C-alpha positions in Angstrom: -12.2 -50.2 -38.7 -12.8 -50.2 -34.9 -11.8 -53.5 -33.2 -14.7 -55.2 -31.5 -14.4 -55.7 -27.7 -13.9 -59.4 -26.9 -16.0 -60.7 -24.0 -15.4 -64.2 -22.7 -18.3 -65.8 -20.7 -17.4 -68.9 -18.7 -20.6 -71.0 -18.1 -23.8 -71.3 -20.0 -26.3 -71.6 -17.2 -29.1 -69.1 -16.6 -26.7 -66.2 -16.1 -24.2 -66.9 -18.8 -26.8 -67.7 -21.5 -28.8 -64.6 -20.6 -25.8 -62.4 -20.9 -24.9 -63.9 -24.3 -28.5 -63.3 -25.5 -28.4 -59.7 -24.3 -25.1 -59.1 -26.3 -26.3 -61.1 -29.3 -26.1 -59.1 -32.5 -24.3 -56.2 -30.9 -20.8 -54.8 -31.7 -19.1 -57.2 -29.4 -17.2 -60.4 -30.0 -18.6 -63.0 -27.5 -17.2 -66.4 -26.8 -19.1 -68.8 -24.4 -17.0 -71.5 -22.7 -18.6 -74.5 -21.1 -17.6 -78.1 -20.2 -20.9 -79.4 -21.6 -22.3 -78.6 -25.0 -25.8 -77.7 -23.8 -27.8 -75.4 -21.5 -29.7 -77.3 -18.8 -33.1 -76.2 -17.3 -32.2 -77.2 -13.7 -35.7 -76.7 -12.1 -36.9 -79.8 -13.8 -34.0 -82.1 -13.1 -36.1 -83.9 -10.5 -38.6 -84.9 -13.2 -35.7 -86.5 -15.2 -34.7 -88.3 -12.1 -38.2 -89.7 -11.7 -38.7 -90.6 -15.3 -41.3 -88.0 -15.9 -39.5 -86.2 -18.8 -36.6 -87.0 -21.0 -33.2 -85.1 -20.5 -33.4 -83.8 -24.1 -36.7 -82.0 -23.3 -34.9 -79.6 -20.9 -31.4 -79.5 -22.6 -30.6 -77.1 -25.3 -27.4 -77.4 -27.4 -25.4 -74.1 -27.4 -24.5 -74.4 -31.1 -28.2 -74.6 -31.9 -28.9 -71.6 -29.7 -26.2 -69.5 -31.3 -26.7 -70.9 -34.8 -27.9 -67.7 -36.3 -25.7 -65.4 -34.2 -23.2 -63.1 -36.0 -21.1 -62.3 -33.0 -21.4 -65.2 -30.6 -19.3 -68.4 -30.6 -19.2 -71.5 -28.4 -16.3 -73.6 -27.3 -16.6 -76.9 -25.5 -13.8 -76.9 -23.0 -13.1 -77.0 -19.2 -11.5 -73.9 -17.7 -8.6 -74.6 -15.4 -7.3 -71.2 -14.5 -7.6 -67.5 -15.0 -4.4 -65.5 -15.7 -5.6 -62.1 -14.8 -2.2 -60.4 -15.4 -2.2 -61.4 -19.1 -5.9 -61.4 -19.6 -6.0 -65.1 -20.4 -8.4 -68.0 -19.7 -6.5 -71.3 -19.6 -8.2 -74.5 -20.5 -7.1 -78.1 -21.1 -7.0 -77.6 -24.9 -6.3 -73.9 -25.5 -5.8 -70.4 -24.1 -8.3 -67.6 -24.7 -7.5 -63.9 -24.5 -10.2 -61.4 -23.4 -10.9 -57.7 -23.0 -13.6 -58.5 -20.5 -14.2 -61.7 -18.6 -17.5 -62.8 -17.1 -17.6 -65.8 -14.7 -21.0 -67.5 -14.6 -20.0 -70.9 -13.4 -22.9 -71.4 -11.1 -23.0 -73.9 -8.2 -22.5 -77.6 -7.5 -23.8 -79.8 -4.7 -22.4 -78.9 -1.3 -21.5 -82.0 0.7 -19.9 -79.7 3.4 -16.6 -81.5 3.2 -18.0 -85.0 3.8 -16.0 -87.0 1.3 -17.8 -90.3 2.1 -21.2 -88.7 1.5 -19.9 -87.1 -1.8 -18.7 -90.5 -3.1 -21.8 -92.5 -2.0 -24.8 -90.3 -2.3 -26.3 -88.7 -5.4 -26.3 -85.0 -6.1 -28.6 -83.4 -8.6 -27.0 -80.4 -10.2 -26.6 -81.6 -13.8 -28.2 -83.8 -16.4 -25.8 -86.7 -15.8 -26.6 -86.8 -12.1 -30.3 -86.7 -12.7 -30.0 -89.7 -15.2 -27.8 -91.5 -12.7 -30.5 -91.2 -10.0 -33.1 -92.5 -12.5 -30.9 -95.5 -13.5 -30.1 -96.4 -9.9 -33.6 -96.1 -8.5 -35.1 -98.1 -11.4 -32.4 -100.8 -10.9 -33.4 -100.9 -7.3 -37.0 -101.7 -8.3 -35.7 -104.5 -10.6 -33.8 -105.9 -7.7 -36.9 -105.9 -5.5 -38.9 -108.0 -8.0 -36.1 -110.5 -8.2 -35.3 -110.7 -4.5 -38.7 -109.9 -3.0 -38.7 -110.5 0.8 -35.0 -111.5 0.7 -34.0 -108.0 -0.6 -31.7 -105.8 1.5 -33.6 -103.4 3.8 -31.8 -100.6 2.1 -33.6 -101.2 -1.2 -36.9 -100.4 0.5 -35.9 -96.8 1.5 -35.4 -93.8 -0.7 -33.8 -91.2 1.4 -33.7 -87.5 0.3 -31.6 -85.2 2.4 -32.7 -81.5 2.4 -36.2 -80.1 2.4 -35.8 -77.1 0.1 -37.7 -77.0 -3.2 -35.5 -79.7 -4.8 -35.9 -82.2 -1.9 -39.6 -81.5 -1.5 -40.4 -81.8 -5.2 -38.3 -85.0 -5.5 -40.0 -86.6 -2.5 -43.5 -85.8 -3.9 -42.6 -87.2 -7.3 -41.3 -90.5 -5.9 -44.3 -90.8 -3.6 -46.6 -90.5 -6.6 -44.5 -93.0 -8.5 -44.9 -95.5 -5.6 -48.7 -95.0 -5.6 -49.6 -94.7 -9.2 -46.9 -96.3 -11.4 -45.0 -99.0 -9.5 -48.2 -101.2 -8.9 -48.7 -101.2 -12.7 -45.1 -101.9 -13.7 -44.8 -104.6 -11.0 -48.3 -106.0 -10.5 -47.1 -108.9 -8.3 -45.1 -106.8 -5.9 -46.4 -105.1 -2.7 -44.8 -101.7 -2.4 -46.4 -100.9 1.0 -42.9 -101.4 2.5 -41.3 -98.9 0.2 -40.6 -95.7 2.1 -39.9 -92.2 0.8 -38.0 -90.5 3.6 -37.3 -86.7 3.6 -34.6 -85.7 6.1 -34.7 -82.0 7.1 -32.4 -80.1 9.4 -35.3 -77.6 9.9 -38.6 -78.1 11.7 -40.6 -77.5 8.5 -40.0 -78.1 4.8 -39.4 -75.1 2.5 -37.9 -73.0 5.4 -37.2 -70.0 3.1 -40.9 -69.7 2.2 -43.8 -68.4 4.2 -45.3 -70.2 7.2 -48.4 -70.9 5.2 -46.3 -72.6 2.5 -44.4 -74.6 5.1 -47.5 -75.9 6.8 -49.2 -76.8 3.6 -46.2 -78.5 2.1 -45.7 -80.6 5.2 -49.4 -81.7 5.0 -49.0 -82.5 1.3 -46.0 -84.7 2.0 -47.8 -86.6 4.7 -50.9 -87.0 2.5 -48.6 -88.6 -0.1 -47.1 -91.0 2.5 -43.7 -89.3 2.7 -41.9 -89.8 6.0 -40.8 -86.3 7.1 -37.9 -86.3 9.6 -37.6 -82.8 11.0 -34.7 -81.3 12.9 -32.4 -84.1 11.9 -28.8 -83.4 10.7 -27.2 -86.1 8.6 -23.6 -86.8 9.7 -22.6 -89.9 7.8 -23.5 -92.3 5.1 -21.5 -95.5 4.9 -23.2 -96.9 1.8 -25.6 -99.0 3.9 -27.0 -96.7 6.5 -27.7 -93.0 6.9 -26.6 -91.7 10.3 -28.0 -88.6 12.0 -26.6 -86.3 14.7 -29.4 -87.5 17.1 -28.2 -91.1 16.8 -30.8 -92.4 14.4 -29.8 -94.6 11.5 -31.8 -95.4 8.3 -30.8 -98.3 6.0 -30.8 -97.2 2.4 -29.1 -97.9 -0.9 -30.7 -94.9 -2.5 -29.6 -91.6 -0.9 -30.1 -88.3 -2.7 -28.3 -85.2 -1.3 -30.3 -82.0 -1.8 -29.1 -80.1 1.3 -27.2 -77.2 -0.2 -25.0 -75.8 -3.0 -21.6 -74.2 -3.2 -19.9 -72.1 -5.8 -17.9 -73.5 -8.8 -14.8 -71.4 -8.3 -11.9 -71.3 -10.7 -8.2 -71.3 -9.8 -6.4 -68.0 -10.2 -8.0 -65.8 -7.5 -6.8 -65.2 -4.0 -8.9 -66.4 -1.1 -9.7 -62.8 0.0 -11.7 -62.4 -3.2 -14.2 -65.1 -2.0 -17.0 -65.1 0.6 -19.0 -68.4 1.1 -17.2 -69.7 -2.0 -18.6 -66.9 -4.1 -16.7 -64.0 -5.8 -17.1 -60.7 -4.0 -18.5 -58.2 -6.5 -19.6 -54.6 -6.5 -23.0 -53.3 -7.5 -22.0 -53.6 -11.1 -21.0 -57.3 -10.7 -17.3 -56.4 -11.1 -15.0 -58.6 -8.9 -13.4 -56.4 -6.3 -9.8 -55.6 -7.2 -10.1 -56.2 -10.9 -11.0 -53.8 -13.7 -12.2 -56.2 -16.3 -13.4 -59.4 -14.6 -17.0 -59.9 -13.5 -19.1 -62.6 -11.9 -22.9 -63.1 -12.2 -25.4 -65.5 -10.9 -24.9 -68.0 -8.1 -21.2 -67.5 -8.1 -21.4 -63.8 -7.3 -21.6 -62.4 -3.8 -23.0 -58.9 -3.8 -23.9 -57.0 -0.6 -26.7 -54.4 -1.0 -28.8 -52.5 1.5 -31.7 -54.9 0.9 -29.5 -58.0 1.0 -26.5 -57.4 3.3 -25.7 -61.1 3.3 -25.8 -61.4 -0.5 -28.5 -62.3 -2.9 -30.3 -65.7 -2.8 -28.9 -68.2 -5.3 -31.9 -68.5 -7.5 -32.5 -68.3 -11.3 -34.2 -64.9 -11.1 -31.2 -63.2 -9.6 -28.9 -64.8 -12.2 -31.0 -63.8 -15.2 -31.5 -60.2 -14.1 -27.9 -59.7 -13.1 -27.0 -60.9 -16.6 -29.5 -58.5 -18.2 -28.2 -55.6 -16.2 -24.5 -56.3 -16.9 -25.2 -56.8 -20.6 -27.0 -53.5 -20.8 -24.1 -51.8 -19.0 -21.6 -53.4 -21.4 -23.4 -51.8 -24.3 -23.3 -48.2 -22.9 -20.5 -46.1 -24.2 -19.8 -44.2 -21.0 -19.2 -46.2 -17.8 -20.6 -43.3 -15.8 -24.0 -44.3 -17.2 -23.9 -47.8 -15.8 -26.8 -48.9 -13.5 -26.3 -50.7 -10.2 -28.0 -54.0 -9.7 -30.6 -54.7 -7.0 -32.8 -57.8 -6.7 -36.5 -57.5 -6.8 -38.0 -60.6 -5.2 -40.8 -61.8 -7.5 -41.7 -64.7 -5.2 -41.0 -68.4 -4.9 -42.9 -71.6 -5.5 -42.7 -75.4 -5.3 -44.8 -78.4 -6.3 -45.4 -81.5 -4.2 -47.3 -83.7 -6.6 -50.4 -83.4 -8.7 -52.7 -80.6 -7.6 -50.4 -79.8 -4.8 -48.2 -76.7 -4.9 -47.4 -73.6 -2.9 -46.8 -70.1 -4.2 -45.5 -67.1 -2.4 -45.8 -63.9 -4.4 -45.1 -60.4 -3.1 -48.8 -59.5 -3.1 -50.5 -62.9 -2.5 -49.8 -66.4 -1.2 -51.9 -69.4 -2.3 -51.7 -73.2 -2.4 -53.4 -76.2 -3.9 -54.6 -76.9 -7.5 -54.5 -73.3 -8.6 -50.9 -73.0 -7.4 -50.1 -76.2 -9.2 -51.4 -74.9 -12.5 -49.5 -71.6 -11.9 -46.3 -73.6 -11.3 -46.7 -75.6 -14.5 -47.5 -72.5 -16.6 -44.5 -70.6 -15.3 -42.0 -73.4 -15.8 -43.4 -74.1 -19.3 -42.9 -70.5 -20.3 -39.3 -70.5 -19.0 -38.3 -73.5 -21.2 -36.3 -72.1 -24.2 -37.6 -73.6 -27.5 -41.2 -74.1 -28.8 -40.4 -77.8 -29.6 -39.2 -78.4 -26.0 -42.2 -76.6 -24.6 -44.5 -78.8 -26.6 -42.6 -82.0 -25.6 -42.8 -81.2 -21.9 -46.4 -80.2 -22.2 -47.3 -83.4 -24.0 -45.6 -85.5 -21.3 -47.3 -83.6 -18.5 -50.7 -84.0 -20.1 -50.1 -87.7 -20.8 -49.2 -88.2 -17.1 -52.1 -86.0 -16.0 -54.8 -88.1 -17.7 -53.1 -91.5 -17.6 -51.3 -91.2 -14.2 -48.4 -92.9 -16.0 -45.2 -92.3 -18.0 -43.4 -94.3 -20.5 -40.0 -92.7 -19.9 -38.5 -95.1 -17.4 -35.5 -96.2 -19.4 -32.4 -97.6 -17.7 -29.5 -96.3 -19.7 -26.3 -97.3 -18.1 -22.7 -97.5 -19.3 -21.2 -100.7 -20.8 -21.0 -103.4 -18.1 -17.2 -103.3 -18.1 -17.4 -99.7 -17.0 -20.5 -99.9 -14.9 -20.6 -99.3 -11.1 -24.1 -100.7 -10.8 -24.1 -104.2 -9.2 
């Protein structure tokens, strides 16, 4: 009997999960390794952070996903090193051998080497970080009702650093919370002093989108009462104040960093295999210098004629690289393999109810139609029918009631808690 080829996939994000699904039911032995036991739908993390939806609505256990699979297994473990000489993946608990290895470890928040910022500000690249933001911000509101005018100035400012889609969507969601929800939850508090501040190093928000999207998104933010600080580079956060390169300072106890990402690289590769903290791959996603190690998604740096500086780190690239690699793996002759090239299908962002911007290759539009388009697309991308229905129900409830009942503060036991 022919021995099945063993393929190890490290990471179960958009790229890793799509590759596993492409290989599902085929004559390959597939093992997915991840340090968490579930796939996370990252585009909606900001709604978890704002109490719009529950984490379980956008989290999908790997064992449930692969429950019916005949050839795919999952192992919960954290990879420490790759031994490429002996074809081994080394983790805390075990070693795994492979015939082919695919690295799909994605990205983490990029604090640009600022250790103080990393230790004091919140990132938002996983479920735990989104829940931490929700806990911390809701605890801030509880402090305000107790302390009122005596409260620290920093409690009255929610500062979001970075004006990409994550920062813009988060700012819009918090602004709507301030307007629609907080006056109901805290009827004896005046939240006029509460400021949502979006700090941007660029002159306009959503710098990677069209000029029409940038202009409209800035207008939407201002309509919602968000303070947009353009052309400001954050240099320091000491836990009490955010300091910018121009000399400005903003008191805040609630700082969320959404200013960039960097690759989750694994030990075992020389520095020359990396560019911008991403593995250098050829047009087949093979890491240069290796015969059987590949990288896909955000962690892969692939130069092509259309993208000489590498592809953008977006879900569409990750999903389609995984599909292409999976199809190549299933071909008997490597000479039949197909090179990958990214076809930009557009980008979009929402800035609150009836406010969104959409850039498609053939049309650009904004407003309520763009908002419905944004909702439909994200709903379709969520994995299970149950989760689609749960998110849809929460959205409809919020739409008609302008409210949400998901503002739970779930923090660790007090003896382990860092919340004061």
